[in-house]
C-alpha positions in Angstrom: -8.7 -59.1 -2.7 -5.8 -57.0 -1.6 -6.0 -54.6 -4.7 -7.5 -54.4 -8.1 -5.7 -53.0 -11.1 -6.1 -53.7 -14.8 -4.8 -50.6 -16.4 -1.9 -52.1 -18.3 -0.9 -54.9 -20.7 0.9 -56.7 -17.9 -2.3 -57.5 -16.1 -2.5 -60.9 -14.5 -4.5 -63.5 -16.6 -5.9 -60.6 -18.6 -8.4 -59.8 -15.9 -6.7 -57.9 -13.1 -3.9 -57.9 -10.5 -5.4 -58.6 -7.1 -2.5 -59.7 -4.9 0.5 -57.8 -6.3 1.0 -55.9 -9.6 2.9 -57.8 -12.3 4.6 -54.5 -12.7 5.8 -54.6 -9.1 3.1 -52.3 -7.7 2.2 -53.2 -4.1 -1.4 -53.3 -2.9 -0.6 -50.3 -0.6 0.5 -48.2 -3.6 -2.4 -49.4 -5.8 -5.0 -48.5 -3.1 -3.4 -45.1 -2.5 -3.5 -44.4 -6.2 -7.2 -45.3 -6.3 -7.7 -42.9 -3.4 -5.7 -40.2 -5.2 -7.9 -40.5 -8.3 -11.0 -40.2 -6.0 -9.6 -37.1 -4.4 -8.8 -35.6 -7.8 -12.4 -36.1 -8.8 -13.5 -33.9 -5.9 -11.1 -31.2 -7.1 -12.5 -31.5 -10.7 -16.1 -31.2 -9.7 -15.4 -27.8 -8.2 -12.8 -27.0 -10.8 -15.3 -27.5 -13.6 -17.9 -25.2 -12.0 -15.2 -22.6 -11.3 -14.1 -22.6 -14.9 -17.7 -22.1 -15.9 -17.6 -18.9 -13.9 -14.3 -17.9 -15.5 -12.0 -18.9 -12.6 -8.8 -20.8 -13.6 -5.9 -21.6 -11.4 -2.7 -22.8 -12.9 -1.5 -24.4 -9.6 -4.7 -26.5 -9.5 -4.3 -27.4 -13.2 -0.8 -28.6 -12.6 -1.8 -30.6 -9.5 -4.5 -32.4 -11.5 -1.9 -33.2 -14.2 0.7 -34.4 -11.7 -1.8 -36.4 -9.7 -3.2 -38.2 -12.7 0.3 -38.9 -14.0 1.4 -40.3 -10.6 -1.2 -43.1 -11.0 0.1 -44.3 -14.4 1.8 -47.7 -14.4 5.5 -47.6 -13.4 5.4 -43.9 -12.5 5.0 -43.7 -8.8 4.8 -46.7 -6.5 6.0 -44.8 -3.4 3.3 -45.0 -0.7 4.6 -42.1 1.4 4.6 -39.8 -1.7 1.2 -41.0 -2.7 -0.2 -40.4 0.8 1.3 -36.9 0.7 -0.5 -36.3 -2.7 -3.8 -37.6 -1.3 -3.6 -35.2 1.6 -2.6 -32.3 -0.7 -5.5 -33.1 -3.0 -7.9 -32.5 -0.1 -6.3 -29.1 0.6 -6.5 -28.2 -3.1 -10.2 -29.2 -3.3 -11.0 -26.9 -0.3 -9.2 -24.1 -2.0 -11.1 -24.5 -5.3 -14.3 -25.0 -3.4 -13.8 -21.7 -1.6 -13.0 -19.8 -4.8 -16.0 -21.3 -6.6 -18.5 -20.5 -3.7 -17.2 -16.9 -3.4 -17.5 -16.3 -7.2 -20.9 -17.9 -7.3 -22.2 -15.7 -4.4 -20.8 -12.6 -6.1 -22.4 -13.5 -9.5 -25.7 -14.9 -8.3 -26.2 -12.8 -5.1 -26.9 -16.0 -3.1 -25.1 -19.1 -1.8 -24.7 -22.1 -4.1 -27.3 -24.8 -3.2 -27.0 -27.2 -6.1 -26.7 -30.9 -5.6 -23.1 -32.3 -5.8 -21.7 -35.9 -5.8 -20.6 -37.4 -2.5 -16.9 -37.2 -3.5 -16.9 -33.5 -2.7 -17.5 -34.2 1.0 -14.7 -36.8 1.3 -12.0 -36.1 3.8 -8.8 -38.1 4.2 -8.4 -40.2 7.4 -5.7 -39.1 9.9 -3.5 -42.1 9.4 -2.1 -44.1 6.5 -4.0 -47.2 7.7 -7.2 -45.1 7.8 -6.6 -44.0 4.2 -6.1 -47.6 3.2 -9.4 -48.5 4.8 -11.1 -45.6 2.9 -9.6 -46.9 -0.3 -11.7 -50.1 0.0 -14.9 -48.2 -0.6 -13.8 -46.6 -3.8 -12.1 -47.7 -7.0 -13.4 -49.2 -10.3 -15.2 -52.1 -8.6 -16.9 -50.0 -5.9 -20.2 -49.8 -7.8 -21.3 -53.4 -8.6 -24.7 -52.2 -9.8 -23.1 -50.2 -12.6 -24.0 -51.6 -16.0 -21.0 -53.3 -17.7 -20.8 -51.0 -20.8 -21.1 -47.9 -18.6 -18.3 -49.2 -16.3 -16.1 -49.9 -19.3 -16.6 -46.4 -20.7 -15.8 -44.9 -17.3 -12.6 -46.9 -17.2 -11.7 -46.0 -20.8 -12.2 -42.3 -19.9 -10.0 -42.6 -16.8 -7.2 -44.4 -18.6 -7.2 -41.8 -21.3 -7.1 -39.0 -18.8 -4.0 -40.7 -17.2 -2.4 -41.0 -20.6 -3.1 -37.4 -21.5 -1.6 -36.4 -18.1 1.7 -38.2 -18.9 2.1 -36.0 -22.0 0.9 -32.9 -20.3 3.3 -33.4 -17.4 6.2 -33.7 -19.8 5.1 -30.6 -21.7 5.0 -28.7 -18.4 8.6 -29.6 -17.9 9.3 -27.9 -21.2 7.3 -24.8 -20.2 4.2 -25.7 -22.3 0.6 -26.2 -21.3 -2.7 -26.3 -23.1 -5.9 -24.7 -21.8 -8.1 -27.2 -23.6 -6.3 -30.1 -22.0 -6.5 -28.5 -18.5 -10.2 -27.9 -19.0 -10.8 -31.5 -20.1 -9.1 -32.9 -17.0 -11.8 -31.2 -15.0 -14.6 -32.1 -17.3 -13.5 -35.7 -17.6 -12.8 -36.4 -13.9 -16.1 -34.7 -13.0 -17.9 -36.9 -15.4 -16.6 -39.9 -13.6 -18.6 -38.8 -10.5 -21.9 -38.3 -12.4 -24.0 -41.4 -11.9 -26.7 -40.1 -14.2 -24.4 -40.5 -17.3 -25.1 -43.6 -19.3 -23.9 -45.1 -22.6 -26.7 -43.1 -24.2 -25.8 -39.7 -22.5 
């Protein structure tokens, strides 16, 4: 399988595009989009905790919006641009991580030692080919042990976040943004990394 995408109504045979997107999306673009979402999840984990300490960063909020929007069907199929966004996402995550750890230390008087999902430790490979190799280990089919309804709810959440980002991005162009939306991007993306969440959670 060169790629896997089933986020739109054009999907091949109603099950998923695995060689080339019906929309024209290449496997390279699809896999880099998957990797971008994964990198955004890392930002969101720290972003959610930072928000709980009262730390908000408009530049981070905007990057999450732009990053999610870039993964919507027919928005960005440009591998070099997607690679650039993946690398920027790592830098943004490190920035948010630093802000959170500093604020936590100041508030609690000790270093943060809580358990975090593995996505926060992810680093991009040095080359595009390396990134494409990394993309094979993530994505919506990367956890075959995940119960089907749980998997479906995670996909539903992700596609809704992408749809929200499309409207939020357009609103940004008109000089408008909504704090509840920005907060939910962090909350929703972070939830995708929480393997303890089930259909009953």
